[in-house]
Structures are given as C-alpha cells and as structure tokens.
N, C-alpha and C positions, 0 to 999 in steps of 0.2 A: 504494499499500500504505499503510495507516494505521500510525502508530507508537503503541505503547503507552508513553505518557509515564512513567507511574509505574514501569513495569518498566525503563526506560531509566535513571531516576534511581536506582532500587535497584542496578542493575548498575554504574553509574558510582560510587555510594557504595562498593560492594564493592571495585572497582578502587582507589579512593582509600585504603581501609583497607590493602589489600596494599601499596600504594606507600609509605604512611606507615611501616608497619612495616619495609619494605625500607630506606627512607631512614634511619630511626632505627638499624637495625642497622648500616648503612654508616658512619654517624656514630660509633658506638661502636667499630667496627673501625678506623677511621681514628685514633681516639684511642689505640687499643692500638699501632697501627704507629708512631705518633709517639713514644710512650714507648719502643718497641723501638729506634727510630733514636737517641734520646738516650742510651739504655744502650750502644748499639754505639759511639757517639762517645766515651763516657766510658771504656769498658773495653777496646776493641780497640786493639792497638798500631798507630798510625798514624805511620809515618816521616814527617819533615818534607817529604821529597821526594814523598810519596804524595798529590799534589794531586788526582788523579783521584778517590781515595776521598772526600776532603773535598767535592769538587764534586758527586759523586753523592749524598752525604748531603744537601747543600743543595738539590739539585734535588728529591729526595724529600720533604724538609720543605716545600718551596714547593708541590709537588703535593698533598700531604696537607692543607696549609691551604687550598689551592683547593677540594679536594673538601669540606672542613668547611664552607666558605662556601656551596658549591653544595647540600649537603644542607639547610642552613638555608633557602636560597631555594626549593628544590623543596618543602620541607615547608610553607613560607608560601603558595605558589601553590596547593597542593592544598587547604590549609584555607580559603583564599579561595574556592575553587570550591565547597567544602562549604557555605559560607555562602550563596552564590548559589543553590545547588540547595535548600537548606532554605527560603529565601525563596520560591522558585518553588512548592514544596509547600505552604507556609503560606498563600500567596495563592491557590492553587488556580486558576491562570490556564487559560483554555480552550485557548490556543495555546501549545504548548510552545516554550520560548525556544530559538531556533536557535543562539544564542550559546553556550548550555551544550553542545550537541553539538560545535561548533567548538572550543571551549576544551578538551573532553575529547580530541578528536583531537590537538590541540596537546600536551597533557599526555602522551598515549600516546607521541607522537614524543619528546618531551623525556625521558621514562623510558627509551626504547629507547637514546638517545644516552648517558644517565647510566649504564645498565647496561654498554653497550659500553665506554664510557671507563673506568668503574671496574674492570671485568674486566681490562682491559689494564693499568691501573696495578697492580692486585694481582698479576698475573702477573709483571710486571717487578720488583715489589717482592720477591716470593718468590724469584726468580731471583738478585737482588742479595744477599739475605740468605744464601741458600745458598752462592753463590760466595764471598762475603766471608768467611763462617765457615770454609769449607774452606781458604781461602788463609791464614788466620791460626792455625788450630788443626789438630792432627792428629786427625782424627775416625775413624781406622781403629782397630778394636778391638785391644788387645794380647793375644796369646795366650802363655800361660805354658806352655812345653814341658817344664817340670820335672816336671810330674804324670804 
C-alpha cells in the first residue's frame, strides 16, 4: 500500500500543533500551581511538628519543576521534528524519510506518557490542596438561625 507522504506530513504537523498547545498550557498551569504552593506555604498555619506538610510541599515543588523542564524538552523535540519535516517538503524527496515516521511514533508515545504522568500529578495535587485546606480552615457554611 502506497503512502501519501504529503498527507502524512500534514497530519503530523496537525498533531504537533495540538501537542505544542497542550504543552504550553501545561507549562502555564504548572506555573499557577507553583504560585499556589508558595501562597500555601506563606499563609497556612504549619506547626513546627507538621513535617509531613512541609515534605509534601517540597515534593510537589520538585515535581512541578520537573514538569516545567519536561514541557520545555518536549516542546523543543516537537519543534525539531517540524524543522525536519519542513526540510523534507522543501527538498521534495521522492522517498519519504522513514525516520520521520519513526520519530512521530516516538513523539506519540512520549506524549502519551506525558499526558498520563501529568494527569496523575494534577489529581494528586488537587487532592492535596483540598485536603490541606479542609484541615486548616472550617469550610462549612455558617447558618444564622436568628432569621
């Protein structure tokens, strides 16, 4: 079965566009989560004996820094592949470069792991934020029975 190389390149470019947007969004979200951690650290009462709270904050800070680096690396790899594909189109080679397909499969797998790992981190982070806020503040609404 013959491949339509130009269609493959257009499809790959479309995937790259989606992935770049996702990676940029995750980078922005990671920045927001980092600021939220700094706010929690500054304003939530943490007793000196509450080592678990401080350790959890540090662990999340480390994980968010890791994801920030990861987003930068993934973005760079996608952009590198875009350059390779642009060169292949410009040179109009008769034989489609199989490396492009292999790299695209690699990037798909990498994005799958990226999504899975980030979804896990985000879920854990939301659970931590919710649990910790509940333990430090009374979030139940006050009902005035005088009315």
